[in-house]
N, C-alpha and C positions, 0 to 999 in steps of 0.2 A: 549145117548148121547154122543157125544165127546166134549170137553170141550180143550178153546189154554188161553191161555194166552202167558204172555213176557213179563220177563226182561231184563234191562242190566246193572252191573254195570263194573268202570274200573275204573282203577287209574294210569297218567298223573307222569309221571317227565320227562317237555319240553326242548327238542321237541318232545318224545317220549313217547310210548305209553310202560308201562309199563308192566302194564296184567289188566285181564279181567278174568268179568263169562258174559255165554250166555245161556240165556232157554229159551224153548216151554214147553209148557206140555201138549202132548194129552193125553187126562186119553178114551179110545177106548172103548166102550161100553163091557164087558166077564171081563176087565182083570182079574177086584178082583173087590170087593162091593164096585164099587167108586160112590160119586156121582158129581170127577169134581172137590171136594171141596179139599177131605186128602188125595192126594202127592201130593207132586210136582221135578216136573224134571227135577234137573239136568243136560243142556249140554253138557258146556262149564265149563270147567278150568286154565285161561291159563297166565302165568307167562315166560315174558323175558326172556331167559337163562342168558344173563348178571343180572338180577334181583332177583335172585334166591336163598336159601337160606337164605332170611330175612325178616321173615314173611310177605312177602306180601302176596302168597295162603292164609297162612289163611286168612287174616286180608281181603281179598273178599270174604272169606267162608259165614266167621260167621258177613261181613255185610251185605249179599244178605241174608242169615236166619232168619237172623234179621229182615226180612219184609217180614217173609211171616206167614201168620196163618193157611196154613195145615196143619195135625199132623204128619207128615212126610213126605220124602222127599227118593228122591230114586237118582241115579249115575248110570252107567258103568261102566267100567276101565277093561284097557286089563291085562289080569290074565301077563304078561310081562311091565309094568311100577313098575318094584318093588316101590322107588320112589313114586310116589301118591295113590298106595299099603298098603306104612306104613304112608305116612299121613294123608288116610283115615282112620284106626286102631288105632292113638290117635284123630284121632276129632270121635272120639263115632262113623263113623257106620259101621252097620254089614252087613259080608254077609247074603248078598240070596236068593242064585241060577246062572243063568246061561241060554247067550241070545246068542243067535247067530242069528243080522241080516237080512228077507231077502233078503236086493240083491246081487247081484252076487257075491263070493267073501270076501262076511261080514266074520269078526276077528270072535270070540267066544269072547267074555266083560264077566264081573263079572260084578251080578244084586249086586248092595252094600243099606242097605235104616238105618235112621234116621229120629228118633225123632223127630220130629224141636217142635211141638208146647207147649209139655209139658217144653221145658226147659227154656220160660219166664218166 
């Protein structure tokens, strides 16, 4: 059974949005031994360039994951996004493999995974 959930977290400095996270979680049949509640997928973590390097991404990341009850979270990151790779390393994300989405021309992503239930 495919399960879906959606969450959005935002940070504002009026009148402009400075960053946010967005996430949906499809857990397709056969992906692993999932029950629809084991793994949470982080789909976006963005901070406006002029607001980067101020701890906003980490705060958004922590706020988002602190609300989750799944055992673990997963995300995809481009291997050429060195800043993101370094951030995820420092936040405890572990490499778990590689994935190329099925859409034509899709880039190759590194799959990352992080235990979240035990960190509370």
